[in-house]
Structures are given as C-alpha cells and as structure tokens.
C-alpha positions as protocol buffer text, in pm:
chain_id: "A"
residue {
  index: 1
  type: GLN
  ca { x: 1199 y: -1576 z: 330 }
}
residue {
  index: 2
  type: VAL
  ca { x: 1085 y: -1219 z: 379 }
}
residue {
  index: 3
  type: GLN
  ca { x: 759 y: -1145 z: 553 }
}
residue {
  index: 4
  type: LEU
  ca { x: 568 y: -825 z: 486 }
}
residue {
  index: 5
  type: VAL
  ca { x: 318 y: -708 z: 747 }
}
residue {
  index: 6
  type: GLU
  ca { x: 65 y: -438 z: 671 }
}
residue {
  index: 7
  type: SER
  ca { x: -97 y: -210 z: 928 }
}
residue {
  index: 8
  type: GLY
  ca { x: -263 y: 128 z: 967 }
}
residue {
  index: 9
  type: GLY
  ca { x: -600 y: 69 z: 807 }
}
residue {
  index: 10
  type: GLY
  ca { x: -928 y: 178 z: 957 }
}
residue {
  index: 11
  type: LEU
  ca { x: -1262 y: 346 z: 908 }
}
residue {
  index: 12
  type: VAL
  ca { x: -1254 y: 703 z: 786 }
}
residue {
  index: 13
  type: GLN
  ca { x: -1500 y: 948 z: 635 }
}
residue {
  index: 14
  type: ALA
  ca { x: -1471 y: 1059 z: 276 }
}
residue {
  index: 15
  type: GLY
  ca { x: -1208 y: 1329 z: 248 }
}
residue {
  index: 16
  type: GLY
  ca { x: -1012 y: 1190 z: 538 }
}
residue {
  index: 17
  type: SER
  ca { x: -660 y: 1050 z: 553 }
}
residue {
  index: 18
  type: LEU
  ca { x: -482 y: 735 z: 659 }
}
residue {
  index: 19
  type: ARG
  ca { x: -121 y: 623 z: 664 }
}
residue {
  index: 20
  type: LEU
  ca { x: -51 y: 258 z: 594 }
}
residue {
  index: 21
  type: THR
  ca { x: 270 y: 86 z: 701 }
}
residue {
  index: 22
  type: CYS
  ca { x: 442 y: -216 z: 549 }
}
residue {
  index: 23
  type: ALA
  ca { x: 708 y: -368 z: 772 }
}
residue {
  index: 24
  type: ALA
  ca { x: 957 y: -619 z: 632 }
}
residue {
  index: 25
  type: THR
  ca { x: 1145 y: -878 z: 835 }
}
residue {
  index: 26
  type: ARG
  ca { x: 1466 y: -797 z: 653 }
}
residue {
  index: 27
  type: ARG
  ca { x: 1622 y: -553 z: 407 }
}
residue {
  index: 28
  type: ILE
  ca { x: 1416 y: -554 z: 91 }
}
residue {
  index: 29
  type: PHE
  ca { x: 1299 y: -206 z: -7 }
}
residue {
  index: 30
  type: SER
  ca { x: 1641 y: -92 z: -126 }
}
residue {
  index: 31
  type: VAL
  ca { x: 1678 y: -409 z: -334 }
}
residue {
  index: 32
  type: TYR
  ca { x: 1343 y: -477 z: -498 }
}
residue {
  index: 33
  type: THR
  ca { x: 1048 y: -290 z: -640 }
}
residue {
  index: 34
  type: ILE
  ca { x: 768 y: -316 z: -388 }
}
residue {
  index: 35
  type: GLY
  ca { x: 414 y: -206 z: -440 }
}
residue {
  index: 36
  type: TRP
  ca { x: 93 y: -134 z: -258 }
}
residue {
  index: 37
  type: PHE
  ca { x: -206 y: -329 z: -387 }
}
residue {
  index: 38
  type: ARG
  ca { x: -569 y: -332 z: -291 }
}
residue {
  index: 39
  type: GLN
  ca { x: -849 y: -583 z: -318 }
}
residue {
  index: 40
  type: ALA
  ca { x: -1211 y: -481 z: -308 }
}
residue {
  index: 41
  type: PRO
  ca { x: -1477 y: -748 z: -245 }
}
residue {
  index: 42
  type: GLY
  ca { x: -1519 y: -976 z: -544 }
}
residue {
  index: 43
  type: THR
  ca { x: -1214 y: -845 z: -726 }
}
residue {
  index: 44
  type: GLY
  ca { x: -848 y: -938 z: -760 }
}
residue {
  index: 45
  type: HIS
  ca { x: -542 y: -760 z: -627 }
}
residue {
  index: 46
  type: ALA
  ca { x: -507 y: -427 z: -806 }
}
residue {
  index: 47
  type: LEU
  ca { x: -183 y: -234 z: -813 }
}
residue {
  index: 48
  type: VAL
  ca { x: -202 y: 109 z: -648 }
}
residue {
  index: 49
  type: ALA
  ca { x: 156 y: 235 z: -636 }
}
residue {
  index: 50
  type: THR
  ca { x: 513 y: 110 z: -662 }
}
residue {
  index: 51
  type: SER
  ca { x: 851 y: 220 z: -534 }
}
residue {
  index: 52
  type: SER
  ca { x: 1158 y: 86 z: -710 }
}
residue {
  index: 53
  type: SER
  ca { x: 1492 y: 15 z: -548 }
}
residue {
  index: 54
  type: GLY
  ca { x: 1623 y: 327 z: -722 }
}
residue {
  index: 55
  type: GLY
  ca { x: 1348 y: 543 z: -578 }
}
residue {
  index: 56
  type: THR
  ca { x: 1120 y: 572 z: -880 }
}
residue {
  index: 57
  type: LYS
  ca { x: 757 y: 597 z: -781 }
}
residue {
  index: 58
  type: ASN
  ca { x: 455 y: 517 z: -992 }
}
residue {
  index: 59
  type: TYR
  ca { x: 84 y: 548 z: -921 }
}
residue {
  index: 60
  type: VAL
  ca { x: -233 y: 439 z: -1090 }
}
residue {
  index: 61
  type: ASP
  ca { x: -432 y: 731 z: -1226 }
}
residue {
  index: 62
  type: SER
  ca { x: -712 y: 699 z: -972 }
}
residue {
  index: 63
  type: VAL
  ca { x: -481 y: 781 z: -679 }
}
residue {
  index: 64
  type: LYS
  ca { x: -240 y: 1029 z: -835 }
}
residue {
  index: 65
  type: GLY
  ca { x: -224 y: 1348 z: -633 }
}
residue {
  index: 66
  type: ARG
  ca { x: -393 y: 1183 z: -335 }
}
residue {
  index: 67
  type: PHE
  ca { x: -163 y: 894 z: -237 }
}
residue {
  index: 68
  type: THR
  ca { x: 209 y: 905 z: -167 }
}
residue {
  index: 69
  type: ILE
  ca { x: 435 y: 602 z: -141 }
}
residue {
  index: 70
  type: SER
  ca { x: 754 y: 633 z: 61 }
}
residue {
  index: 71
  type: ARG
  ca { x: 999 y: 414 z: 243 }
}
residue {
  index: 72
  type: ASP
  ca { x: 1254 y: 412 z: 522 }
}
residue {
  index: 73
  type: ASN
  ca { x: 1524 y: 165 z: 421 }
}
residue {
  index: 74
  type: ALA
  ca { x: 1691 y: 183 z: 760 }
}
residue {
  index: 75
  type: LYS
  ca { x: 1371 y: 65 z: 926 }
}
residue {
  index: 76
  type: ASN
  ca { x: 1280 y: -184 z: 651 }
}
residue {
  index: 77
  type: THR
  ca { x: 947 y: -7 z: 628 }
}
residue {
  index: 78
  type: MET
  ca { x: 734 y: 133 z: 349 }
}
residue {
  index: 79
  type: TYR
  ca { x: 439 y: 367 z: 380 }
}
residue {
  index: 80
  type: LEU
  ca { x: 134 y: 472 z: 185 }
}
residue {
  index: 81
  type: GLU
  ca { x: 1 y: 814 z: 278 }
}
residue {
  index: 82
  type: MET
  ca { x: -359 y: 839 z: 161 }
}
residue {
  index: 83
  type: ASN
  ca { x: -536 y: 1173 z: 152 }
}
residue {
  index: 84
  type: ASP
  ca { x: -877 y: 1285 z: 25 }
}
residue {
  index: 85
  type: LEU
  ca { x: -1004 y: 931 z: 57 }
}
residue {
  index: 86
  type: LYS
  ca { x: -1309 y: 829 z: -141 }
}
residue {
  index: 87
  type: PRO
  ca { x: -1560 y: 548 z: -87 }
}
residue {
  index: 88
  type: GLU
  ca { x: -1416 y: 372 z: -393 }
}
residue {
  index: 89
  type: ASP
  ca { x: -1084 y: 344 z: -208 }
}
residue {
  index: 90
  type: THR
  ca { x: -1246 y: 95 z: 27 }
}
residue {
  index: 91
  type: ALA
  ca { x: -1051 y: -231 z: 8 }
}
residue {
  index: 92
  type: VAL
  ca { x: -800 y: -451 z: 185 }
}
residue {
  index: 93
  type: TYR
  ca { x: -456 y: -306 z: 119 }
}
residue {
  index: 94
  type: TYR
  ca { x: -143 y: -518 z: 79 }
}
residue {
  index: 95
  type: CYS
  ca { x: 224 y: -460 z: 13 }
}
residue {
  index: 96
  type: ASN
  ca { x: 409 y: -706 z: -204 }
}
residue {
  index: 97
  type: THR
  ca { x: 638 y: -750 z: -500 }
}
residue {
  index: 98
  type: PRO
  ca { x: 468 y: -722 z: -840 }
}
residue {
  index: 99
  type: GLY
  ca { x: 389 y: -1070 z: -968 }
}
residue {
  index: 100
  type: ALA
  ca { x: 380 y: -1229 z: -624 }
}
residue {
  index: 101
  type: VAL
  ca { x: 142 y: -1519 z: -569 }
}
residue {
  index: 102
  type: ASN
  ca { x: 148 y: -1532 z: -188 }
}
residue {
  index: 103
  type: TRP
  ca { x: -21 y: -1256 z: 8 }
}
residue {
  index: 104
  type: GLY
  ca { x: -18 y: -1147 z: 369 }
}
residue {
  index: 105
  type: GLN
  ca { x: -313 y: -1048 z: 586 }
}
residue {
  index: 106
  type: GLY
  ca { x: -344 y: -698 z: 451 }
}
residue {
  index: 107
  type: THR
  ca { x: -507 y: -407 z: 630 }
}
residue {
  index: 108
  type: GLN
  ca { x: -868 y: -303 z: 582 }
}
residue {
  index: 109
  type: VAL
  ca { x: -946 y: 50 z: 470 }
}
residue {
  index: 110
  type: THR
  ca { x: -1309 y: 155 z: 479 }
}
residue {
  index: 111
  type: VAL
  ca { x: -1419 y: 498 z: 358 }
}
residue {
  index: 112
  type: SER
  ca { x: -1770 y: 605 z: 442 }
}
residue {
  index: 113
  type: SER
  ca { x: -1961 y: 859 z: 235 }
}
C-alpha cells in the first residue's frame, strides 16, 4: 500500500508563495494520475490540480496561472508551487488519487490578508 505524505504548508501573507511537497513511499507518479486537493473548514475535499502518468496537467480555474503542479518520478515526489496566494486559498492541502476515500494528514496553508 502506498503512503503519500504532504509537507510544505505554512502561514503566508496574501501575494506570497509556498511550495508543497507530496512524497510517496514507492513509485506511483509515473503510473497513476495524482492530484492536489484542498479542504477548507466545513467543506469537502476539492480538487485543485492533477498530473497524469503521461504528464498532462489540469487545474481548476481559480488557481490557473498561479499554481503549478510538477513531479520528480525518480524521487517519487510531486510538488505544488503556489504563487500570488489569496486568503481564499486557505485550506488543508492533500495529495491523492482522484476518487480516493482514505486521506493522509495533509498540510495546512494559511493566507493572511
């Protein structure tokens, strides 16, 4: 069973940047589509961006032009570069396969205005 561990969150002012990291315990990013999700208080897990095994990247409209998803297959690691952060980006961020029912700890991102 693969474990995905998120890190890199923190507190940042609006307009700032953060880089999130998703580390897998074994080779997965070159095999499956993996996404970054976020969960704001009182809401469910919302998809933010995905990276397919073939390298196709997709983003939700609210983060296009600000967030970049990337991966390093050799390191079994995926990243989410977040720029021009806004208070509405505040959430716990997770990496996972679309449709997953089990979630890791996530990493908290807080953007102050």
